[in-house]
N, C-alpha and C positions, 0 to 999 in steps of 0.2 A: 523448538518454536512452532506453534500452530501455523500451518500454511495459510489459513484463512486470514491471519492477521497481517499478511505481507502488504496489503494496500496502505496501511498506516505509514508505510515508509515513504510514500509519495504525495499524499494528499492530506489537507486539513478538512474535516468533514463535520457537518452539522445537519440534523435531520429537518426536513420541511416538506412542502408540497411537491408533487411530481412535476419535473421540468427536465428539459434537455438543453442545457446551456453550457457555453464554454467557461473555463475556469481561468482566472488571471494569475499570471506568474508574477510574483513579487520579489523583492530583494532578499527574502528569506527562503527562496528556492535556489537551487543551483543554477547559475547563468546558462541560458541556452546556447549562447555563442561558443561555450566551452564543451558542448556535447558533439560537435561536428565529427570528431574522430572517435567518439565513444568514451565513456568513463565507467569504471567499476568502483562501487561504494562498498567497502568492507567494514562489516560490523562484528564486534567481538563481545562475548559474554565474559566479564572480568573474573567470574568464579570458575566457570568450566573451561574457559578459553576456546569454546566452540565459536565458529564463525559463519556468517551468512553473508550473502552477496546481492547487490542490486546493480544491475547493469543497464545503462541507457545509451542510446546512439541516435543521431539524426540522420534520416535518409530523405532522399527527394524522389517523387514519383509524379510524372505529368505536371510538372511545375509547382506542386505542392510539397511542403516539408512535413515530415512525420517524426515523432519519437517512438523508437522501438525499445521496450524494456523487458527485462526478465529478471526473476528472483530465484535464488537456489541456495542450497547449502553444500557442504562437502559430500553429503550422502545422497541428496535427492533434488530434482527440479520441483519448483513450486508452481509459478504461473508466469504468463507473459501478457503483454498488452501493446496496443498501437494507438498513438495519440495524434490528432491533427493539430498542427501549429497554425494559429490564426493571429498574427501579429504578437502581442504580448499575452496571448491567451492560448489555452490548449483544450481540446476536447477529446474524451475517451471514445474511440470508434470500435475497438475490438478488445475483448478480454478472453483469456484462455487459462485453464487450469489443468495441471498434469495430475490425472486421477490414477491412483493405484488401489486395487481392490483390497489388498492386505499386505502385511509386512514382509511376506515371502515372495510376492509378485514383483519381479524386477522390470516388468514391461508397463511403462506408464502410458495411459491413453489421454490424448489431447482433447479436452472438452471445451467447447466454445460457450461462453456465457452470455446471458441476456442482460443488457444494461437497462435498469429500471429507472434510474434517476441520477442526474448530475446537475447542480446548481450552485451558484456562488451567492453567499450572503455576507453581512458585515463581519461576522465573527468566524467565518470559516466556509467550508464547501460542502455541498451534498454529493454523496456517491453511494448508490445502491445497485447491487447486481445479484444475479442468481445463476446457478449452473444445474442442469439436469443431468443426473448421473445415470449410468447404464442399469442401476438397480431400481429405476423409477422413483428415485429420490430427488427432490429439489433442495439445493442448499442455497439459502438467501442470507446476504450479508447487509446489515444496516449499520450506519455509524452516525454519531452525533458528538460534536466537540464543543468545548467551552474555552474561550481565551481566558487565561489566568493572569498573566502579567508579562511585562517586558523584564528581562533579566540578563545576566552575564554568566557564561560558562568559560572555563579554560579548555581550549583545544589546540593541540599542537604547540603548546607552550605559550599561547597567546590568549588573551582575553577576547571572546567573541560575543557581540550583541546577539541576544536570542529572544525568541517568543516561546512562551510556555503555554501549552494546551493540555487539558484533561479530555480525553475521548471515551465515550461509551460505545462499546461495540457489541451488537447482538447478532448471533449466528443461529439461524433457524432451519431445521430440516423438516420436510413434509413429503409424505408419500403421494404419488401422483393421483392415485384413485382409492387410497384407504385413508380417510381424513384423520383418524385417531392415532395413526402411527407417525410419530415425529417427536421433536424435542427442541429446547432453546438453551443456548449457552450464552452468558453475558460476561464481558471482561471489561476492564478499565485500563487505558493506556495513558501514561504521562509522556508527553513529547516535547522535545526542545529543538526548535529550528534555528540554525545559526544563519547569520547574514552572509549571503553569497556561498552558502555551503548546503542548505537544506537541512535534513534531519540529521543531528549529530549525537542525539542520545534519546532512548526511549525505554520505558519500564512498563511491563505488562504485569497486570494483576488479575489472575485467573484462579480457578478452583484449586489448582496444584501449587499456588503461591506466586511470589514476586519473581520476575526475571528481568535483568537489566542488560541492555545492549548498547554499546558505544561505537561511533564511527572512529576507526583507527587509521583509515587511509583511503584516499581517492586516487585512482591510477588509470 
């Protein structure tokens, strides 16, 4: 799984003008009051049986509450973030990416990202950010979602009310001072958000084909 796609696990996104607004928590996100002791969301690819993990926990600092989240697989760390809780809304304050120079390098470097955009609209949320790598390369991630329909999926042996979204994700690399060095990759993600569960299923469509992931456990 491409580590740049990990933010589709937590947010609905749709492109728009640059703003910095909080994002409302709805009944199709996992309830905040159940994150006090921390939760791990485990996703599995039904074909390969590979698993990924999204971990969230609420902490308190100087009277404010925050969500700390991190995403990883059995083989590597991906990213982490810190969100400020403002009533029934959250705002992304910090985002980090674990950068590894190549497949043989076992020492990941923690890169802090720059938050370019977060905004809530009728059909989704805006989230855009970028990381400056040690190689003088900027990685920028843009997202755009479209609400498709209300639907029902079976999860844990029960029918769950869901929202279905189709997301367009663009990942762009640019050299800091050589403008003609860079590339763009686009992918499509179909996402199902279950009531009081958050993301329970998603399917990525990239140049390498379709990959499906299902929530198998929350612990």
